[in-house]
DOVEXDREN-538387 format. One record per residue (C-alpha): residue number from 1; y negated, z negated, x negated; residue in one letter. Coordinates in pm, whole numbers, plus 50000, padded with zeros to 5 digits. Example, Ala and Ser with C-alpha at 12.3 -4.5 7.8 and 13.67 -1.06 7.14 Angstrom:
BEGIN
num | north | up | east | residuo
1 | 50450 | 49220 | 48770 | A
2 | 50106 | 49286 | 48633 | S
***
This chain:
BEGIN
num | north | up | east | residuo
1 | 49995 | 50004 | 49994 | R
2 | 49835 | 50025 | 49661 | R
3 | 49693 | 49644 | 49695 | R
4 | 49715 | 49450 | 49416 | I
5 | 50012 | 49185 | 49424 | R
6 | 50027 | 48879 | 49198 | P
7 | 50359 | 48939 | 48974 | V
8 | 50525 | 48615 | 49056 | C
9 | 50580 | 48784 | 49396 | L
10 | 50793 | 49070 | 49298 | L
11 | 51098 | 48860 | 49282 | D
12 | 51062 | 48696 | 49590 | A
13 | 51327 | 48774 | 49861 | P
14 | 51118 | 48623 | 50214 | D
15 | 50809 | 48490 | 50262 | G
16 | 50909 | 48122 | 50208 | T
17 | 51030 | 48216 | 49857 | A
18 | 50691 | 48396 | 49771 | A
19 | 50504 | 48107 | 49944 | G
20 | 50676 | 47908 | 49699 | H
21 | 50657 | 48135 | 49399 | A
22 | 50291 | 48168 | 49433 | F
23 | 50207 | 47789 | 49475 | L
24 | 50369 | 47725 | 49174 | T
25 | 50228 | 48002 | 48961 | A
26 | 49867 | 47895 | 49084 | T
27 | 49916 | 47553 | 49035 | V
28 | 50106 | 47621 | 48657 | L
29 | 49780 | 47826 | 48580 | G
30 | 49594 | 47534 | 48669 | L
31 | 49754 | 47252 | 48460 | L
32 | 49713 | 47510 | 48135 | E
33 | 49319 | 47422 | 48189 | R
34 | 49210 | 47214 | 47884 | P
35 | 48935 | 47074 | 48074 | D
36 | 49138 | 46852 | 48338 | L
37 | 49159 | 46475 | 48392 | T
38 | 49499 | 46255 | 48418 | G
39 | 49409 | 46242 | 48773 | G
40 | 49400 | 46624 | 48837 | E
41 | 49680 | 46687 | 48626 | R
42 | 49881 | 46407 | 48835 | A
43 | 49781 | 46552 | 49172 | V
44 | 49900 | 46924 | 49018 | L
45 | 50222 | 46843 | 48907 | L
46 | 50265 | 46652 | 49255 | K
47 | 50182 | 46941 | 49437 | A
48 | 50496 | 47128 | 49234 | L
49 | 50706 | 46887 | 49406 | L
50 | 50671 | 47053 | 49744 | Q
51 | 50829 | 47417 | 49559 | S
52 | 51195 | 47434 | 49420 | P
53 | 51208 | 47376 | 49046 | A
54 | 51314 | 47670 | 48828 | T
55 | 51371 | 47625 | 48459 | P
56 | 51074 | 47831 | 48403 | A
57 | 50875 | 47538 | 48547 | T
58 | 51029 | 47274 | 48377 | R
59 | 50986 | 47424 | 48086 | A
60 | 50598 | 47474 | 48123 | R
61 | 50535 | 47095 | 48210 | V
62 | 50802 | 46967 | 47980 | H
63 | 50529 | 46916 | 47704 | R
64 | 50329 | 46689 | 47919 | L
65 | 50542 | 46424 | 47911 | L
66 | 50344 | 46358 | 47568 | R
67 | 50035 | 46301 | 47768 | D
68 | 49824 | 45986 | 47755 | R
69 | 49831 | 45909 | 48104 | D
70 | 50146 | 45744 | 48253 | P
71 | 50064 | 45906 | 48562 | H
72 | 50123 | 46192 | 48485 | V
73 | 50400 | 46130 | 48284 | R
74 | 50565 | 45977 | 48589 | K
75 | 50514 | 46336 | 48771 | H
76 | 50634 | 46503 | 48513 | V
77 | 50948 | 46317 | 48482 | I
78 | 51000 | 46348 | 48908 | A
79 | 50945 | 46732 | 48855 | L
80 | 51207 | 46732 | 48553 | L
81 | 51463 | 46570 | 48793 | A
82 | 51389 | 46788 | 49095 | H
83 | 51719 | 46968 | 49210 | D
84 | 51874 | 46890 | 48876 | A
85 | 52255 | 46906 | 48869 | T
86 | 52528 | 46938 | 48677 | G
87 | 52449 | 47100 | 48311 | E
88 | 52044 | 47080 | 48402 | D
89 | 52133 | 46659 | 48477 | A
90 | 52294 | 46660 | 48120 | R
91 | 52021 | 46831 | 47961 | A
92 | 51720 | 46601 | 48107 | L
93 | 51941 | 46327 | 48011 | S
94 | 51884 | 46394 | 47661 | A
95 | 51456 | 46400 | 47764 | T
96 | 51515 | 46102 | 47985 | L
97 | 51728 | 45846 | 47774 | V
98 | 51440 | 45767 | 47511 | P
99 | 51174 | 45732 | 47762 | L
100 | 51412 | 45458 | 47902 | T
101 | 51238 | 45267 | 47589 | R
102 | 50921 | 45345 | 47650 | D
103 | 50646 | 45094 | 47620 | P
104 | 50456 | 45173 | 47970 | D
105 | 50684 | 45014 | 48254 | I
106 | 50605 | 45339 | 48499 | R
107 | 50734 | 45550 | 48234 | T
108 | 51088 | 45348 | 48206 | V
109 | 51078 | 45293 | 48609 | R
110 | 51047 | 45689 | 48686 | A
111 | 51337 | 45730 | 48395 | A
112 | 51563 | 45518 | 48548 | L
113 | 51499 | 45656 | 48869 | S
114 | 51505 | 46021 | 48741 | A
115 | 51864 | 45960 | 48599 | L
116 | 51966 | 45776 | 48904 | G
117 | 51925 | 46072 | 49109 | A
118 | 52085 | 46303 | 48880 | A
119 | 52345 | 46067 | 48896 | R
120 | 52366 | 46024 | 48536 | A
121 | 52652 | 45800 | 48458 | R
122 | 52701 | 45916 | 48117 | W
123 | 52334 | 45726 | 48046 | A
124 | 52480 | 45384 | 48157 | G
125 | 52428 | 45238 | 47811 | E
126 | 52069 | 45339 | 47776 | A
127 | 52002 | 45169 | 48139 | V
***
């Protein structure tokens, strides 16, 4: 129809998937802005929980685990654990187990909650 379409919509099979893809692409683009505050990052990460998590999404937000704001780390952990099963859960536990020894209690609580949601029985010793 000679209209410009965002690239993220090309692989969407239906309208719901297109909405999720567009939301994810928009929010991830906003998260890459350097002038955001910790609160703004936390709100954007919380918005990402409204759409299905993909490996590409997890890879792009993983770097935010080193953010100074504990609320940002909490939402990144929740996003990484969102829909994680099987091998994804095992890979996730490699990231989350070290966070169980973090000095910030909110980060520890989020990591433990994510390990529990992923049913990471192999991480029992860290818990």
